[in-house]
C-alpha positions in Angstrom: -67.3 -101.2 -48.1 -65.0 -99.6 -50.5 -61.6 -98.4 -49.4 -61.1 -94.7 -49.0 -59.5 -92.4 -51.2 -59.0 -88.5 -50.8 -58.8 -86.5 -54.1 -57.4 -83.0 -54.3 -58.1 -81.6 -57.8 -57.6 -78.0 -59.0 -56.3 -75.7 -61.6 -52.6 -74.7 -62.6 -51.0 -72.6 -60.0 -53.7 -73.1 -57.4 -51.3 -74.6 -54.7 -52.8 -78.1 -54.7 -49.4 -79.8 -54.7 -48.3 -78.0 -51.5 -51.7 -78.6 -49.8 -51.8 -82.4 -50.8 -48.2 -82.6 -49.1 -49.5 -80.8 -46.0 -52.6 -83.0 -45.7 -50.8 -86.3 -46.5 -48.2 -85.5 -43.9 -50.9 -84.8 -41.3 -52.7 -88.0 -42.1 -50.0 -90.3 -42.6 -50.7 -90.6 -46.3 -49.0 -91.0 -49.6 -49.7 -89.1 -52.7 -50.5 -90.4 -56.2 -49.9 -87.6 -58.8 -52.7 -87.2 -61.4 -50.9 -85.2 -64.1 -50.5 -86.2 -67.6 -47.0 -84.6 -68.0 -45.4 -85.3 -64.6 -45.4 -89.1 -65.6 -42.4 -88.4 -67.9 -38.9 -88.1 -66.9 -37.1 -84.8 -67.6 -40.3 -82.9 -67.8 -39.8 -81.1 -64.5 -40.0 -77.3 -64.7 -42.6 -77.1 -67.5 -44.9 -79.7 -65.7 -44.6 -78.0 -62.3 -43.2 -81.3 -60.8 -42.7 -81.2 -57.2 -39.0 -81.2 -55.9 -37.6 -83.6 -53.4 -37.5 -80.7 -50.8 -41.1 -79.8 -51.4 -42.3 -83.3 -50.8 -41.3 -83.1 -47.2 -40.6 -86.7 -47.0 -44.2 -87.6 -48.2 -44.0 -90.5 -50.7 -45.1 -89.6 -54.3 -46.3 -92.0 -56.8 -46.5 -91.9 -60.6 -43.8 -89.2 -61.0 -41.1 -89.9 -63.6 -42.4 -93.4 -64.6 -41.9 -93.3 -68.3 -39.1 -91.8 -70.6 -40.1 -88.5 -72.5 -41.3 -89.2 -75.9 -42.8 -92.6 -75.1 -46.6 -93.4 -75.5 -48.4 -93.2 -72.3 -52.3 -93.5 -72.2 -55.1 -92.7 -69.7 -55.4 -96.5 -69.3 -51.7 -96.9 -68.5 -52.3 -94.2 -65.7 -55.4 -95.8 -64.4 -53.7 -99.3 -64.0 -50.7 -97.9 -62.4 -52.7 -95.5 -60.1 -54.8 -98.5 -59.1 -51.7 -100.4 -58.2 -50.2 -97.6 -56.2 -53.5 -96.9 -54.4 -54.1 -100.4 -53.4 -50.4 -100.7 -52.2 -50.8 -97.7 -50.1 -53.9 -99.1 -48.5 -52.4 -102.4 -47.9 -49.7 -100.7 -45.9 -52.4 -99.0 -43.7 -51.8 -95.5 -45.1 -54.2 -93.1 -46.6 -54.1 -92.5 -50.4 -54.3 -89.1 -51.9 -54.9 -88.5 -55.3 -53.6 -85.1 -56.3 -53.6 -83.4 -59.7 -55.1 -81.3 -62.4 -55.6 -83.6 -65.3 -59.3 -84.1 -65.0 -59.5 -87.2 -67.0 -56.8 -88.8 -65.2 -58.6 -88.0 -61.8 -61.9 -89.2 -62.9 -60.6 -92.2 -64.6 -59.5 -93.5 -61.0 -62.1 -91.8 -58.8 -65.1 -92.7 -61.0 -63.7 -96.0 -61.8 -64.0 -95.6 -65.7 -64.2 -99.1 -67.4 -61.6 -98.9 -70.2 -60.8 -101.2 -73.0 -57.8 -103.3 -73.1 -57.8 -103.6 -76.8 -54.5 -102.7 -78.4 -54.5 -99.3 -80.5 -54.4 -99.6 -84.1 -51.1 -97.9 -84.9 -51.7 -97.6 -88.6 -54.9 -95.5 -87.8 -52.9 -93.4 -85.1 -50.3 -92.6 -87.8 -52.9 -91.5 -90.2 -54.3 -89.1 -87.6 -50.9 -87.9 -87.0 -50.8 -86.5 -90.6 -53.7 -84.3 -90.0 -54.0 -80.7 -88.4 -55.7 -80.3 -85.1 -58.4 -78.5 -86.9 -59.0 -81.4 -89.3 -59.0 -83.8 -86.5 -61.6 -81.8 -84.6 -63.9 -81.6 -87.5 -63.6 -85.4 -88.0 -64.8 -85.6 -84.5 -67.6 -83.1 -84.9 -68.9 -85.4 -87.7 -68.9 -88.4 -85.3 -70.1 -86.7 -82.2 -71.9 -83.4 -83.3 -72.5 -82.4 -79.5 -68.9 -83.1 -78.3 -67.7 -80.7 -75.8 -64.1 -81.5 -76.0 -61.6 -78.6 -76.3 -60.9 -78.2 -80.1 -57.4 -77.3 -79.4 -56.6 -80.5 -77.3 -54.9 -82.5 -80.1 -54.2 -85.5 -77.8 -57.8 -85.7 -76.4 -59.4 -85.4 -79.9 -57.1 -88.1 -81.2 -57.7 -90.6 -78.5 -61.6 -90.0 -78.9 -61.3 -90.7 -82.5 -59.2 -93.9 -81.9 -61.9 -95.0 -79.4 -64.5 -94.5 -82.0 -62.5 -96.2 -84.7 -61.8 -99.1 -82.2 -65.5 -99.4 -81.5 -65.2 -98.5 -77.8 -67.8 -96.2 -76.0 -66.8 -92.6 -76.1 -68.3 -92.0 -72.4 -67.0 -95.0 -70.6 -69.1 -96.9 -68.1 -68.1 -96.5 -64.4 -67.4 -99.1 -61.6 -66.0 -97.1 -58.7 -63.2 -99.0 -56.7 -63.0 -96.4 -54.0 -65.1 -94.3 -51.6 -63.8 -90.9 -52.4 -63.7 -87.5 -50.7 -63.1 -84.8 -53.4 -61.5 -81.5 -52.5 -61.2 -78.7 -55.0 -58.7 -76.1 -55.1 -58.6 -72.7 -57.0 -58.6 -68.8 -56.5 -60.6 -66.0 -57.7 -60.0 -65.1 -61.3 -57.7 -62.3 -60.8 -55.6 -63.8 -58.1 -55.2 -67.0 -60.2 -54.2 -64.9 -63.1 -51.5 -63.3 -61.0 -50.4 -66.6 -59.6 -50.0 -68.0 -63.2 -47.7 -65.0 -64.2 -45.7 -65.3 -61.1 -45.1 -68.9 -61.5 -44.4 -68.7 -65.2 -41.7 -65.9 -64.6 -40.3 -68.0 -61.9 -39.9 -71.1 -64.0 -38.4 -69.2 -66.7 -35.7 -67.8 -64.4 -35.2 -71.4 -63.0 -34.1 -72.6 -66.6 -37.5 -73.9 -68.2 -36.2 -72.9 -71.8 -32.9 -74.8 -71.0 -35.0 -77.7 -69.9 -36.8 -77.9 -73.2 -33.6 -77.4 -75.2 -31.9 -80.2 -73.4 -35.0 -82.6 -74.2 -34.9 -81.7 -77.8 -30.9 -82.0 -77.9 -31.2 -85.6 -76.3 -33.5 -86.8 -79.0 -37.1 -86.1 -77.8 -38.9 -85.3 -80.9 -40.6 -81.9 -81.7 -43.7 -83.7 -82.5 -44.0 -85.1 -79.0 -43.0 -81.7 -77.4 -45.7 -79.9 -79.5 -48.2 -82.5 -78.3 -47.5 -82.0 -74.6 -49.0 -78.4 -75.0 -48.5 -75.1 -72.9 -45.0 -74.6 -71.8 -43.5 -77.4 -73.8 -45.4 -76.4 -76.9 -44.7 -72.7 -76.8 -41.0 -73.0 -75.9 -40.4 -75.5 -78.6 -41.8 -73.1 -81.1 -39.7 -70.2 -79.5 -36.5 -72.3 -80.0 -37.6 -72.9 -83.6 -37.6 -69.0 -84.1 -41.6 -68.8 -84.5 -41.8 -66.0 -82.1 -40.3 -62.5 -82.7 -39.1 -62.2 -79.0 -39.1 -63.8 -75.8 -41.5 -61.5 -74.5 -44.0 -62.1 -77.4 -43.8 -66.0 -76.4 -44.1 -65.3 -72.7 -47.4 -63.1 -73.3 -48.8 -65.8 -75.6 -48.0 -68.7 -73.4 -49.5 -66.7 -70.3 -52.7 -66.3 -72.1 -52.7 -70.1 -73.1 -52.1 -71.2 -69.5 -54.9 -69.0 -68.3 -57.3 -70.3 -70.9 -56.4 -73.8 -69.8 -57.0 -73.1 -66.3 -60.5 -71.9 -67.3 -61.1 -75.1 -69.0 -60.1 -77.0 -66.0 -62.4 -75.2 -63.9 -65.1 -75.9 -66.4 -64.2 -79.6 -66.1 -64.3 -79.8 -62.4 -67.2 -77.6 -61.9 -69.3 -80.4 -63.5 -68.7 -82.7 -60.4 -71.2 -81.7 -57.7 -69.2 -84.0 -55.3 -66.4 -81.7 -55.1 -65.9 -79.6 -52.0 -64.4 -76.3 -53.1 -61.9 -74.9 -50.4 -61.7 -71.2 -49.7 -58.0 -70.7 -50.3 -58.1 -67.2 -48.6 -59.4 -68.6 -45.2 -57.1 -71.5 -43.9 -57.7 -74.2 -46.5 -55.9 -76.7 -44.2 -58.4 -76.3 -41.4 -61.2 -76.7 -43.8 -59.9 -79.8 -45.5 -58.9 -81.4 -42.1 -62.6 -81.0 -41.0 -64.0 -82.6 -44.2 -61.4 -85.4 -44.0 -61.9 -86.2 -40.4 -65.8 -86.6 -41.0 -65.0 -88.8 -44.1 -62.5 -91.0 -42.5 -64.8 -91.5 -39.2 -67.8 -92.3 -41.5 
């Protein structure tokens, strides 16, 4: 029998982090963060990293595990997530995998079989010289029916590298855990409002200053731009590429909403996700599902 894992996945600004803390506290669990930007130290406001106060004493794993600017792959995440989850289970606690990076969530929940082959750094350097549009056209030539977001430079590059290295684009799967998957989101208008409110709040808390400090400390512009969303737009703003702060905010808000839509498209593919009604006591709904899952 496979050990049990509870997944809480959802869109930006959906409240999944807070819900994860509430549920982990109730069930004596610990949280493994599944967020491709929260693994980096110093990326706090822009990544929506939970604060020490917000954790309410619930132990969180895979936050602040690598320096900003370092290379960190899905394979790195999966390996460390497996180690964290197995450690949580060994201590008799319930593991919760919480996050919005769909590939990270699925790599663990579905048990992607990933290659341990070392990347071809020369090929990666060659790809870095090309525009995102050029990279996507290269991918379309190799995989005409690809459904990868053409603007997700990191993802497009990783797939091209896999093809170059002879790996399967769609990895085989060997699940290591019996998973209960809970989904968190809101109706379109409410989510858009929550995104705008959160963006305004983070800017007031010093998100622009956070990006400036990272750049001043030596983190490259290339790295910041590849992070996307808040880090990409604020870096461009600091470089003078926007006419005003309001113009940057407007374009960033639109980009975050488009990203949230793509997150939903990704997660909606999975029929195993139980979507919680966030307007009607989601904690009670989740507890009912978790109780049945753990009892089974």
